[in-house]
PyMOL CGO cylinders between C-alpha atoms (Angstrom):
from pymol import cmd
from pymol.cgo import CYLINDER

trace = [
    CYLINDER, 7.98, 12.46, 8.09, 6.97, 10.54, 4.94, 0.3, 1, 1, 1, 1, 1, 1,
    CYLINDER, 6.97, 10.54, 4.94, 9.85, 8.07, 3.86, 0.3, 1, 1, 1, 1, 1, 1,
    CYLINDER, 9.85, 8.07, 3.86, 11.77, 8.22, 0.40, 0.3, 1, 1, 1, 1, 1, 1,
    CYLINDER, 11.77, 8.22, 0.40, 11.62, 5.22, 0.15, 0.3, 1, 1, 1, 1, 1, 1,
    CYLINDER, 11.62, 5.22, 0.15, 7.44, 5.24, -0.69, 0.3, 1, 1, 1, 1, 1, 1,
    CYLINDER, 7.44, 5.24, -0.69, 6.51, 5.61, -4.01, 0.3, 1, 1, 1, 1, 1, 1,
    CYLINDER, 6.51, 5.61, -4.01, 3.71, 7.39, -5.29, 0.3, 1, 1, 1, 1, 1, 1,
    CYLINDER, 3.71, 7.39, -5.29, 1.27, 5.53, -7.70, 0.3, 1, 1, 1, 1, 1, 1,
    CYLINDER, 1.27, 5.53, -7.70, -1.31, 6.65, -10.23, 0.3, 1, 1, 1, 1, 1, 1,
    CYLINDER, -1.31, 6.65, -10.23, -3.94, 5.13, -12.44, 0.3, 1, 1, 1, 1, 1, 1,
    CYLINDER, -3.94, 5.13, -12.44, -1.36, 5.76, -15.31, 0.3, 1, 1, 1, 1, 1, 1,
    CYLINDER, -1.36, 5.76, -15.31, 1.35, 3.71, -13.79, 0.3, 1, 1, 1, 1, 1, 1,
    CYLINDER, 1.35, 3.71, -13.79, -0.17, 1.18, -11.19, 0.3, 1, 1, 1, 1, 1, 1,
    CYLINDER, -0.17, 1.18, -11.19, -0.45, -1.94, -13.86, 0.3, 1, 1, 1, 1, 1, 1,
    CYLINDER, -0.45, -1.94, -13.86, 3.38, -1.58, -14.20, 0.3, 1, 1, 1, 1, 1, 1,
    CYLINDER, 3.38, -1.58, -14.20, 4.54, -0.72, -10.66, 0.3, 1, 1, 1, 1, 1, 1,
    CYLINDER, 4.54, -0.72, -10.66, 2.83, -3.78, -9.31, 0.3, 1, 1, 1, 1, 1, 1,
    CYLINDER, 2.83, -3.78, -9.31, 3.95, -6.60, -11.74, 0.3, 1, 1, 1, 1, 1, 1,
    CYLINDER, 3.95, -6.60, -11.74, 7.13, -7.23, -10.17, 0.3, 1, 1, 1, 1, 1, 1,
    CYLINDER, 7.13, -7.23, -10.17, 8.03, -8.34, -6.82, 0.3, 1, 1, 1, 1, 1, 1,
    CYLINDER, 8.03, -8.34, -6.82, 6.73, -8.28, -3.42, 0.3, 1, 1, 1, 1, 1, 1,
    CYLINDER, 6.73, -8.28, -3.42, 4.46, -4.84, -3.90, 0.3, 1, 1, 1, 1, 1, 1,
    CYLINDER, 4.46, -4.84, -3.90, 2.45, -3.26, -0.74, 0.3, 1, 1, 1, 1, 1, 1,
    CYLINDER, 2.45, -3.26, -0.74, -0.14, -0.22, -1.74, 0.3, 1, 1, 1, 1, 1, 1,
    CYLINDER, -0.14, -0.22, -1.74, -2.07, 1.88, 0.63, 0.3, 1, 1, 1, 1, 1, 1,
    CYLINDER, -2.07, 1.88, 0.63, -5.02, 3.24, -0.51, 0.3, 1, 1, 1, 1, 1, 1,
    CYLINDER, -5.02, 3.24, -0.51, -5.68, 6.68, 1.31, 0.3, 1, 1, 1, 1, 1, 1,
    CYLINDER, -5.68, 6.68, 1.31, -6.94, 10.42, 1.03, 0.3, 1, 1, 1, 1, 1, 1,
    CYLINDER, -6.94, 10.42, 1.03, -5.66, 13.33, 2.67, 0.3, 1, 1, 1, 1, 1, 1,
    CYLINDER, -5.66, 13.33, 2.67, -8.88, 14.00, 4.55, 0.3, 1, 1, 1, 1, 1, 1,
    CYLINDER, -8.88, 14.00, 4.55, -8.64, 10.37, 6.05, 0.3, 1, 1, 1, 1, 1, 1,
    CYLINDER, -8.64, 10.37, 6.05, -7.88, 10.76, 9.87, 0.3, 1, 1, 1, 1, 1, 1,
    CYLINDER, -7.88, 10.76, 9.87, -7.08, 6.42, 9.98, 0.3, 1, 1, 1, 1, 1, 1,
    CYLINDER, -7.08, 6.42, 9.98, -4.74, 7.04, 6.82, 0.3, 1, 1, 1, 1, 1, 1,
    CYLINDER, -4.74, 7.04, 6.82, -2.90, 9.88, 8.99, 0.3, 1, 1, 1, 1, 1, 1,
    CYLINDER, -2.90, 9.88, 8.99, -2.73, 7.45, 11.94, 0.3, 1, 1, 1, 1, 1, 1,
    CYLINDER, -2.73, 7.45, 11.94, -1.65, 4.30, 9.80, 0.3, 1, 1, 1, 1, 1, 1,
    CYLINDER, -1.65, 4.30, 9.80, 1.31, 6.51, 7.32, 0.3, 1, 1, 1, 1, 1, 1,
    CYLINDER, 1.31, 6.51, 7.32, 4.05, 6.06, 9.96, 0.3, 1, 1, 1, 1, 1, 1,
    CYLINDER, 4.05, 6.06, 9.96, 3.55, 2.27, 10.24, 0.3, 1, 1, 1, 1, 1, 1,
    CYLINDER, 3.55, 2.27, 10.24, 3.56, 2.19, 6.00, 0.3, 1, 1, 1, 1, 1, 1,
    CYLINDER, 3.56, 2.19, 6.00, 7.00, 4.68, 6.09, 0.3, 1, 1, 1, 1, 1, 1,
    CYLINDER, 7.00, 4.68, 6.09, 8.59, 2.45, 8.74, 0.3, 1, 1, 1, 1, 1, 1,
    CYLINDER, 8.59, 2.45, 8.74, 7.54, -0.51, 6.35, 0.3, 1, 1, 1, 1, 1, 1,
    CYLINDER, 7.54, -0.51, 6.35, 9.36, 0.63, 3.75, 0.3, 1, 1, 1, 1, 1, 1,
    CYLINDER, 9.36, 0.63, 3.75, 12.20, 1.54, 5.80, 0.3, 1, 1, 1, 1, 1, 1,
    CYLINDER, 12.20, 1.54, 5.80, 12.79, -1.71, 6.77, 0.3, 1, 1, 1, 1, 1, 1,
    CYLINDER, 12.79, -1.71, 6.77, 11.94, -3.84, 4.04, 0.3, 1, 1, 1, 1, 1, 1,
    CYLINDER, 11.94, -3.84, 4.04, 13.69, -1.74, 1.98, 0.3, 1, 1, 1, 1, 1, 1,
    CYLINDER, 13.69, -1.74, 1.98, 15.37, -3.61, -1.46, 0.3, 1, 1, 1, 1, 1, 1,
    CYLINDER, 15.37, -3.61, -1.46, 12.91, -6.84, -0.68, 0.3, 1, 1, 1, 1, 1, 1,
    CYLINDER, 12.91, -6.84, -0.68, 9.38, -4.78, -0.93, 0.3, 1, 1, 1, 1, 1, 1,
    CYLINDER, 9.38, -4.78, -0.93, 7.66, -1.81, -2.70, 0.3, 1, 1, 1, 1, 1, 1,
    CYLINDER, 7.66, -1.81, -2.70, 5.71, 0.27, -1.09, 0.3, 1, 1, 1, 1, 1, 1,
    CYLINDER, 5.71, 0.27, -1.09, 3.63, 2.72, -2.20, 0.3, 1, 1, 1, 1, 1, 1,
    CYLINDER, 3.63, 2.72, -2.20, 0.90, 4.67, -1.89, 0.3, 1, 1, 1, 1, 1, 1,
    CYLINDER, 0.90, 4.67, -1.89, -2.63, 5.71, -3.98, 0.3, 1, 1, 1, 1, 1, 1,
    CYLINDER, -2.63, 5.71, -3.98, -4.07, 8.89, -3.29, 0.3, 1, 1, 1, 1, 1, 1,
    CYLINDER, -4.07, 8.89, -3.29, -7.93, 7.74, -4.47, 0.3, 1, 1, 1, 1, 1, 1,
    CYLINDER, -7.93, 7.74, -4.47, -8.88, 11.60, -4.65, 0.3, 1, 1, 1, 1, 1, 1,
    CYLINDER, -8.88, 11.60, -4.65, -6.59, 11.76, -7.48, 0.3, 1, 1, 1, 1, 1, 1,
    CYLINDER, -6.59, 11.76, -7.48, -6.66, 8.42, -9.18, 0.3, 1, 1, 1, 1, 1, 1,
    CYLINDER, -6.66, 8.42, -9.18, -10.31, 7.09, -8.52, 0.3, 1, 1, 1, 1, 1, 1,
    CYLINDER, -10.31, 7.09, -8.52, -9.83, 4.42, -11.49, 0.3, 1, 1, 1, 1, 1, 1,
    CYLINDER, -9.83, 4.42, -11.49, -7.34, 2.24, -9.51, 0.3, 1, 1, 1, 1, 1, 1,
    CYLINDER, -7.34, 2.24, -9.51, -9.59, 1.54, -6.25, 0.3, 1, 1, 1, 1, 1, 1,
    CYLINDER, -9.59, 1.54, -6.25, -12.77, 0.89, -8.18, 0.3, 1, 1, 1, 1, 1, 1,
    CYLINDER, -12.77, 0.89, -8.18, -10.73, -1.73, -10.08, 0.3, 1, 1, 1, 1, 1, 1,
    CYLINDER, -10.73, -1.73, -10.08, -9.64, -3.56, -7.11, 0.3, 1, 1, 1, 1, 1, 1,
    CYLINDER, -9.64, -3.56, -7.11, -13.08, -2.66, -5.20, 0.3, 1, 1, 1, 1, 1, 1,
    CYLINDER, -13.08, -2.66, -5.20, -11.49, -0.39, -2.46, 0.3, 1, 1, 1, 1, 1, 1,
    CYLINDER, -11.49, -0.39, -2.46, -14.86, 1.04, -0.13, 0.3, 1, 1, 1, 1, 1, 1,
    CYLINDER, -14.86, 1.04, -0.13, -13.07, 2.12, 2.54, 0.3, 1, 1, 1, 1, 1, 1,
    CYLINDER, -13.07, 2.12, 2.54, -9.71, 3.70, 3.41, 0.3, 1, 1, 1, 1, 1, 1,
    CYLINDER, -9.71, 3.70, 3.41, -7.28, 2.93, 5.04, 0.3, 1, 1, 1, 1, 1, 1,
    CYLINDER, -7.28, 2.93, 5.04, -6.76, -0.60, 2.66, 0.3, 1, 1, 1, 1, 1, 1,
    CYLINDER, -6.76, -0.60, 2.66, -3.58, -2.38, 2.17, 0.3, 1, 1, 1, 1, 1, 1,
    CYLINDER, -3.58, -2.38, 2.17, -3.21, -4.13, -1.02, 0.3, 1, 1, 1, 1, 1, 1,
    CYLINDER, -3.21, -4.13, -1.02, -0.16, -6.89, -1.04, 0.3, 1, 1, 1, 1, 1, 1,
    CYLINDER, -0.16, -6.89, -1.04, 0.70, -7.70, -4.47, 0.3, 1, 1, 1, 1, 1, 1,
    CYLINDER, 0.70, -7.70, -4.47, 3.14, -10.55, -5.91, 0.3, 1, 1, 1, 1, 1, 1,
    CYLINDER, 3.14, -10.55, -5.91, 4.25, -10.29, -9.14, 0.3, 1, 1, 1, 1, 1, 1,
    CYLINDER, 4.25, -10.29, -9.14, 1.07, -8.70, -10.09, 0.3, 1, 1, 1, 1, 1, 1,
    CYLINDER, 1.07, -8.70, -10.09, -1.18, -11.29, -8.42, 0.3, 1, 1, 1, 1, 1, 1,
    CYLINDER, -1.18, -11.29, -8.42, -3.49, -9.46, -5.38, 0.3, 1, 1, 1, 1, 1, 1,
    CYLINDER, -3.49, -9.46, -5.38, -1.97, -11.83, -2.32, 0.3, 1, 1, 1, 1, 1, 1,
    CYLINDER, -1.97, -11.83, -2.32, -3.61, -9.95, 0.51, 0.3, 1, 1, 1, 1, 1, 1,
    CYLINDER, -3.61, -9.95, 0.51, -6.23, -7.22, 1.55, 0.3, 1, 1, 1, 1, 1, 1,
    CYLINDER, -6.23, -7.22, 1.55, -6.14, -5.15, 5.19, 0.3, 1, 1, 1, 1, 1, 1,
    CYLINDER, -6.14, -5.15, 5.19, -8.67, -2.53, 5.45, 0.3, 1, 1, 1, 1, 1, 1,
    CYLINDER, -8.67, -2.53, 5.45, -8.84, -0.14, 8.28, 0.3, 1, 1, 1, 1, 1, 1,
    CYLINDER, -8.84, -0.14, 8.28, -6.37, 0.14, 10.95, 0.3, 1, 1, 1, 1, 1, 1,
    CYLINDER, -6.37, 0.14, 10.95, -3.64, -2.56, 11.36, 0.3, 1, 1, 1, 1, 1, 1,
    CYLINDER, -3.64, -2.56, 11.36, -0.59, -3.15, 13.85, 0.3, 1, 1, 1, 1, 1, 1,
    CYLINDER, -0.59, -3.15, 13.85, 2.71, -3.21, 12.37, 0.3, 1, 1, 1, 1, 1, 1,
    CYLINDER, 2.71, -3.21, 12.37, 3.31, -6.61, 13.78, 0.3, 1, 1, 1, 1, 1, 1,
    CYLINDER, 3.31, -6.61, 13.78, 0.00, -7.75, 11.85, 0.3, 1, 1, 1, 1, 1, 1,
    CYLINDER, 0.00, -7.75, 11.85, 1.59, -6.25, 9.09, 0.3, 1, 1, 1, 1, 1, 1,
    CYLINDER, 1.59, -6.25, 9.09, 4.68, -7.97, 8.98, 0.3, 1, 1, 1, 1, 1, 1,
    CYLINDER, 4.68, -7.97, 8.98, 3.31, -10.90, 9.03, 0.3, 1, 1, 1, 1, 1, 1,
    CYLINDER, 3.31, -10.90, 9.03, 1.09, -10.62, 6.42, 0.3, 1, 1, 1, 1, 1, 1,
    CYLINDER, 1.09, -10.62, 6.42, 4.32, -9.29, 4.43, 0.3, 1, 1, 1, 1, 1, 1,
    CYLINDER, 4.32, -9.29, 4.43, 6.81, -12.42, 5.41, 0.3, 1, 1, 1, 1, 1, 1,
    CYLINDER, 6.81, -12.42, 5.41, 4.50, -14.91, 4.26, 0.3, 1, 1, 1, 1, 1, 1,
    CYLINDER, 4.50, -14.91, 4.26, 4.87, -13.44, 0.81, 0.3, 1, 1, 1, 1, 1, 1,
    CYLINDER, 4.87, -13.44, 0.81, 8.68, -12.83, 0.93, 0.3, 1, 1, 1, 1, 1, 1,
]
cmd.load_cgo(trace, "trace")
């Protein structure tokens, strides 16, 4: 079950949404099996970091401009922004512990 704390970003709102604070964005697609495997971890991070981190998803099939802008070539790709600046890129499946380490570095 998806967390209600995970936002949905689109090509239209992406720039405004990532410009304040620390934001973790999961680029995914419905047909992507690894994306479905990492989704529960992304949901857990949204719950655990509620109030300190914004967690969002971008469906690459519905929003092709944003992945192209950030050179997203494989999914899942997670990008971490701080005040609008791209700080970290994680491509493929990653453990929750490793993602936590990456996030904590920027909080």
